[in-house]
mmCIF file of the C-alpha atoms, coordinates in Angstrom:
data_MODEL
# 
_entry.id   MODEL 
# 
loop_
_atom_site.group_PDB 
_atom_site.id 
_atom_site.type_symbol 
_atom_site.label_atom_id 
_atom_site.label_alt_id 
_atom_site.label_comp_id 
_atom_site.label_asym_id 
_atom_site.label_entity_id 
_atom_site.label_seq_id 
_atom_site.pdbx_PDB_ins_code 
_atom_site.Cartn_x 
_atom_site.Cartn_y 
_atom_site.Cartn_z 
_atom_site.occupancy 
_atom_site.B_iso_or_equiv 
_atom_site.pdbx_formal_charge 
_atom_site.auth_seq_id 
_atom_site.auth_comp_id 
_atom_site.auth_asym_id 
_atom_site.auth_atom_id 
_atom_site.pdbx_PDB_model_num 
ATOM 1   C CA . UNK A 1 1   ? 68.659  53.597 101.823 1.00 0.00 ? 1   UNK A CA 1 
ATOM 2   C CA . UNK A 1 2   ? 67.575  49.940 101.673 1.00 0.00 ? 2   UNK A CA 1 
ATOM 3   C CA . UNK A 1 3   ? 68.123  49.961 97.882  1.00 0.00 ? 3   UNK A CA 1 
ATOM 4   C CA . UNK A 1 4   ? 71.393  51.188 98.072  1.00 0.00 ? 4   UNK A CA 1 
ATOM 5   C CA . UNK A 1 5   ? 72.319  48.449 100.491 1.00 0.00 ? 5   UNK A CA 1 
ATOM 6   C CA . UNK A 1 6   ? 70.920  45.639 97.842  1.00 0.00 ? 6   UNK A CA 1 
ATOM 7   C CA . UNK A 1 7   ? 72.009  47.641 94.674  1.00 0.00 ? 7   UNK A CA 1 
ATOM 8   C CA . UNK A 1 8   ? 75.908  46.826 96.293  1.00 0.00 ? 8   UNK A CA 1 
ATOM 9   C CA . UNK A 1 9   ? 74.784  43.622 97.572  1.00 0.00 ? 9   UNK A CA 1 
ATOM 10  C CA . UNK A 1 10  ? 74.027  42.195 94.056  1.00 0.00 ? 10  UNK A CA 1 
ATOM 11  C CA . UNK A 1 11  ? 77.294  44.084 92.544  1.00 0.00 ? 11  UNK A CA 1 
ATOM 12  C CA . UNK A 1 12  ? 79.298  42.830 95.201  1.00 0.00 ? 12  UNK A CA 1 
ATOM 13  C CA . UNK A 1 13  ? 77.767  38.611 94.879  1.00 0.00 ? 13  UNK A CA 1 
ATOM 14  C CA . UNK A 1 14  ? 77.973  39.037 90.662  1.00 0.00 ? 14  UNK A CA 1 
ATOM 15  C CA . UNK A 1 15  ? 82.100  40.022 91.354  1.00 0.00 ? 15  UNK A CA 1 
ATOM 16  C CA . UNK A 1 16  ? 81.977  37.408 93.779  1.00 0.00 ? 16  UNK A CA 1 
ATOM 17  C CA . UNK A 1 17  ? 80.950  34.625 91.573  1.00 0.00 ? 17  UNK A CA 1 
ATOM 18  C CA . UNK A 1 18  ? 83.297  36.097 88.440  1.00 0.00 ? 18  UNK A CA 1 
ATOM 19  C CA . UNK A 1 19  ? 86.362  36.504 90.743  1.00 0.00 ? 19  UNK A CA 1 
ATOM 20  C CA . UNK A 1 20  ? 85.646  32.529 92.058  1.00 0.00 ? 20  UNK A CA 1 
ATOM 21  C CA . UNK A 1 21  ? 85.048  31.312 88.243  1.00 0.00 ? 21  UNK A CA 1 
ATOM 22  C CA . UNK A 1 22  ? 88.370  32.522 86.687  1.00 0.00 ? 22  UNK A CA 1 
ATOM 23  C CA . UNK A 1 23  ? 90.147  30.308 89.490  1.00 0.00 ? 23  UNK A CA 1 
ATOM 24  C CA . UNK A 1 24  ? 90.741  26.905 88.664  1.00 0.00 ? 24  UNK A CA 1 
ATOM 25  C CA . UNK A 1 25  ? 91.156  24.715 92.022  1.00 0.00 ? 25  UNK A CA 1 
ATOM 26  C CA . UNK A 1 26  ? 93.950  22.754 91.185  1.00 0.00 ? 26  UNK A CA 1 
ATOM 27  C CA . UNK A 1 27  ? 96.050  25.601 89.870  1.00 0.00 ? 27  UNK A CA 1 
ATOM 28  C CA . UNK A 1 28  ? 95.528  26.193 86.163  1.00 0.00 ? 28  UNK A CA 1 
ATOM 29  C CA . UNK A 1 29  ? 92.727  29.286 85.470  1.00 0.00 ? 29  UNK A CA 1 
ATOM 30  C CA . UNK A 1 30  ? 93.605  32.554 84.826  1.00 0.00 ? 30  UNK A CA 1 
ATOM 31  C CA . UNK A 1 31  ? 96.864  32.107 86.835  1.00 0.00 ? 31  UNK A CA 1 
ATOM 32  C CA . UNK A 1 32  ? 98.180  29.385 84.411  1.00 0.00 ? 32  UNK A CA 1 
ATOM 33  C CA . UNK A 1 33  ? 97.621  31.594 81.210  1.00 0.00 ? 33  UNK A CA 1 
ATOM 34  C CA . UNK A 1 34  ? 100.157 34.128 82.782  1.00 0.00 ? 34  UNK A CA 1 
ATOM 35  C CA . UNK A 1 35  ? 102.684 31.360 83.896  1.00 0.00 ? 35  UNK A CA 1 
ATOM 36  C CA . UNK A 1 36  ? 103.003 29.467 80.517  1.00 0.00 ? 36  UNK A CA 1 
ATOM 37  C CA . UNK A 1 37  ? 106.587 29.782 80.804  1.00 0.00 ? 37  UNK A CA 1 
ATOM 38  C CA . UNK A 1 38  ? 107.387 33.291 78.821  1.00 0.00 ? 38  UNK A CA 1 
ATOM 39  C CA . UNK A 1 39  ? 109.578 35.112 81.020  1.00 0.00 ? 39  UNK A CA 1 
ATOM 40  C CA . UNK A 1 40  ? 108.547 38.569 79.983  1.00 0.00 ? 40  UNK A CA 1 
ATOM 41  C CA . UNK A 1 41  ? 105.167 38.446 81.946  1.00 0.00 ? 41  UNK A CA 1 
ATOM 42  C CA . UNK A 1 42  ? 103.470 41.480 83.828  1.00 0.00 ? 42  UNK A CA 1 
ATOM 43  C CA . UNK A 1 43  ? 102.473 39.661 86.793  1.00 0.00 ? 43  UNK A CA 1 
ATOM 44  C CA . UNK A 1 44  ? 103.597 35.460 87.477  1.00 0.00 ? 44  UNK A CA 1 
ATOM 45  C CA . UNK A 1 45  ? 101.659 32.622 88.253  1.00 0.00 ? 45  UNK A CA 1 
ATOM 46  C CA . UNK A 1 46  ? 101.819 33.088 91.686  1.00 0.00 ? 46  UNK A CA 1 
ATOM 47  C CA . UNK A 1 47  ? 101.014 37.030 91.752  1.00 0.00 ? 47  UNK A CA 1 
ATOM 48  C CA . UNK A 1 48  ? 97.946  36.323 89.739  1.00 0.00 ? 48  UNK A CA 1 
ATOM 49  C CA . UNK A 1 49  ? 96.385  33.573 92.214  1.00 0.00 ? 49  UNK A CA 1 
ATOM 50  C CA . UNK A 1 50  ? 97.759  35.806 95.500  1.00 0.00 ? 50  UNK A CA 1 
ATOM 51  C CA . UNK A 1 51  ? 96.073  38.366 93.706  1.00 0.00 ? 51  UNK A CA 1 
ATOM 52  C CA . UNK A 1 52  ? 92.801  36.384 92.926  1.00 0.00 ? 52  UNK A CA 1 
ATOM 53  C CA . UNK A 1 53  ? 92.602  34.607 96.333  1.00 0.00 ? 53  UNK A CA 1 
ATOM 54  C CA . UNK A 1 54  ? 92.882  38.645 97.925  1.00 0.00 ? 54  UNK A CA 1 
ATOM 55  C CA . UNK A 1 55  ? 89.822  39.405 95.806  1.00 0.00 ? 55  UNK A CA 1 
ATOM 56  C CA . UNK A 1 56  ? 88.026  36.903 96.604  1.00 0.00 ? 56  UNK A CA 1 
ATOM 57  C CA . UNK A 1 57  ? 87.975  37.076 100.550 1.00 0.00 ? 57  UNK A CA 1 
ATOM 58  C CA . UNK A 1 58  ? 88.078  41.004 100.200 1.00 0.00 ? 58  UNK A CA 1 
ATOM 59  C CA . UNK A 1 59  ? 84.706  40.518 98.351  1.00 0.00 ? 59  UNK A CA 1 
ATOM 60  C CA . UNK A 1 60  ? 83.383  38.084 100.703 1.00 0.00 ? 60  UNK A CA 1 
ATOM 61  C CA . UNK A 1 61  ? 83.826  40.325 103.886 1.00 0.00 ? 61  UNK A CA 1 
ATOM 62  C CA . UNK A 1 62  ? 82.454  43.254 101.734 1.00 0.00 ? 62  UNK A CA 1 
ATOM 63  C CA . UNK A 1 63  ? 79.304  40.927 101.179 1.00 0.00 ? 63  UNK A CA 1 
ATOM 64  C CA . UNK A 1 64  ? 78.545  40.225 104.889 1.00 0.00 ? 64  UNK A CA 1 
ATOM 65  C CA . UNK A 1 65  ? 79.205  43.198 105.998 1.00 0.00 ? 65  UNK A CA 1 
ATOM 66  C CA . UNK A 1 66  ? 76.996  44.791 103.777 1.00 0.00 ? 66  UNK A CA 1 
ATOM 67  C CA . UNK A 1 67  ? 74.645  41.951 104.574 1.00 0.00 ? 67  UNK A CA 1 
ATOM 68  C CA . UNK A 1 68  ? 74.571  43.080 108.025 1.00 0.00 ? 68  UNK A CA 1 
ATOM 69  C CA . UNK A 1 69  ? 74.828  46.600 107.551 1.00 0.00 ? 69  UNK A CA 1 
ATOM 70  C CA . UNK A 1 70  ? 71.334  46.323 105.506 1.00 0.00 ? 70  UNK A CA 1 
ATOM 71  C CA . UNK A 1 71  ? 69.831  44.910 108.398 1.00 0.00 ? 71  UNK A CA 1 
ATOM 72  C CA . UNK A 1 72  ? 69.677  48.621 109.892 1.00 0.00 ? 72  UNK A CA 1 
ATOM 73  C CA . UNK A 1 73  ? 68.442  49.562 106.970 1.00 0.00 ? 73  UNK A CA 1 
ATOM 74  C CA . UNK A 1 74  ? 65.401  47.861 106.465 1.00 0.00 ? 74  UNK A CA 1 
ATOM 75  C CA . UNK A 1 75  ? 62.191  50.088 106.662 1.00 0.00 ? 75  UNK A CA 1 
ATOM 76  C CA . UNK A 1 76  ? 60.307  49.300 110.068 1.00 0.00 ? 76  UNK A CA 1 
ATOM 77  C CA . UNK A 1 77  ? 57.517  50.627 111.871 1.00 0.00 ? 77  UNK A CA 1 
ATOM 78  C CA . UNK A 1 78  ? 57.489  50.990 115.576 1.00 0.00 ? 78  UNK A CA 1 
ATOM 79  C CA . UNK A 1 79  ? 55.841  48.251 117.440 1.00 0.00 ? 79  UNK A CA 1 
ATOM 80  C CA . UNK A 1 80  ? 53.264  51.062 118.925 1.00 0.00 ? 80  UNK A CA 1 
ATOM 81  C CA . UNK A 1 81  ? 52.615  52.588 114.876 1.00 0.00 ? 81  UNK A CA 1 
ATOM 82  C CA . UNK A 1 82  ? 51.865  48.886 113.676 1.00 0.00 ? 82  UNK A CA 1 
ATOM 83  C CA . UNK A 1 83  ? 49.432  48.275 116.347 1.00 0.00 ? 83  UNK A CA 1 
ATOM 84  C CA . UNK A 1 84  ? 47.168  51.287 115.933 1.00 0.00 ? 84  UNK A CA 1 
ATOM 85  C CA . UNK A 1 85  ? 47.192  50.748 111.841 1.00 0.00 ? 85  UNK A CA 1 
ATOM 86  C CA . UNK A 1 86  ? 46.196  46.760 112.498 1.00 0.00 ? 86  UNK A CA 1 
ATOM 87  C CA . UNK A 1 87  ? 43.210  48.559 115.042 1.00 0.00 ? 87  UNK A CA 1 
ATOM 88  C CA . UNK A 1 88  ? 42.264  50.820 112.159 1.00 0.00 ? 88  UNK A CA 1 
ATOM 89  C CA . UNK A 1 89  ? 42.443  48.418 109.692 1.00 0.00 ? 89  UNK A CA 1 
ATOM 90  C CA . UNK A 1 90  ? 39.744  45.995 111.996 1.00 0.00 ? 90  UNK A CA 1 
ATOM 91  C CA . UNK A 1 91  ? 37.711  48.914 112.373 1.00 0.00 ? 91  UNK A CA 1 
ATOM 92  C CA . UNK A 1 92  ? 37.701  49.831 108.821 1.00 0.00 ? 92  UNK A CA 1 
ATOM 93  C CA . UNK A 1 93  ? 36.937  46.099 107.682 1.00 0.00 ? 93  UNK A CA 1 
ATOM 94  C CA . UNK A 1 94  ? 34.218  45.863 110.132 1.00 0.00 ? 94  UNK A CA 1 
ATOM 95  C CA . UNK A 1 95  ? 31.451  43.907 108.665 1.00 0.00 ? 95  UNK A CA 1 
ATOM 96  C CA . UNK A 1 96  ? 27.891  46.479 109.473 1.00 0.00 ? 96  UNK A CA 1 
ATOM 97  C CA . UNK A 1 97  ? 25.360  44.408 110.276 1.00 0.00 ? 97  UNK A CA 1 
ATOM 98  C CA . UNK A 1 98  ? 22.412  43.986 107.341 1.00 0.00 ? 98  UNK A CA 1 
ATOM 99  C CA . UNK A 1 99  ? 19.407  46.172 108.786 1.00 0.00 ? 99  UNK A CA 1 
ATOM 100 C CA . UNK A 1 100 ? 16.221  44.846 107.216 1.00 0.00 ? 100 UNK A CA 1 
ATOM 101 C CA . UNK A 1 101 ? 14.891  46.438 104.262 1.00 0.00 ? 101 UNK A CA 1 
ATOM 102 C CA . UNK A 1 102 ? 11.878  48.672 104.359 1.00 0.00 ? 102 UNK A CA 1 
ATOM 103 C CA . UNK A 1 103 ? 8.520   47.194 102.897 1.00 0.00 ? 103 UNK A CA 1 
ATOM 104 C CA . UNK A 1 104 ? 7.800   48.011 99.488  1.00 0.00 ? 104 UNK A CA 1 
ATOM 105 C CA . UNK A 1 105 ? 4.452   49.552 98.826  1.00 0.00 ? 105 UNK A CA 1 
ATOM 106 C CA . UNK A 1 106 ? 3.220   47.287 95.644  1.00 0.00 ? 106 UNK A CA 1 
# 
């Protein structure tokens, strides 16, 4: 489940970067290309700017919600299980004392 959240966060981040890069802070960008004085436009410059702004806010909110929701999908161990696993690892990794070797008959 966490992998799904990670993939959605990456896709949302890429889309957010692309939408922000399309915008121009001085009012140029994509909105100015639609509002170049042609009278038969599908969308005017104002509508394009509104659309890009709404898309930016929507993607930002989706990114925040996905980031918070992914916190609940992170696989975790119970503290009891983690303690038992650590104890077992310590036992497994314990150093066995060196016993004296038997004398050789040479």
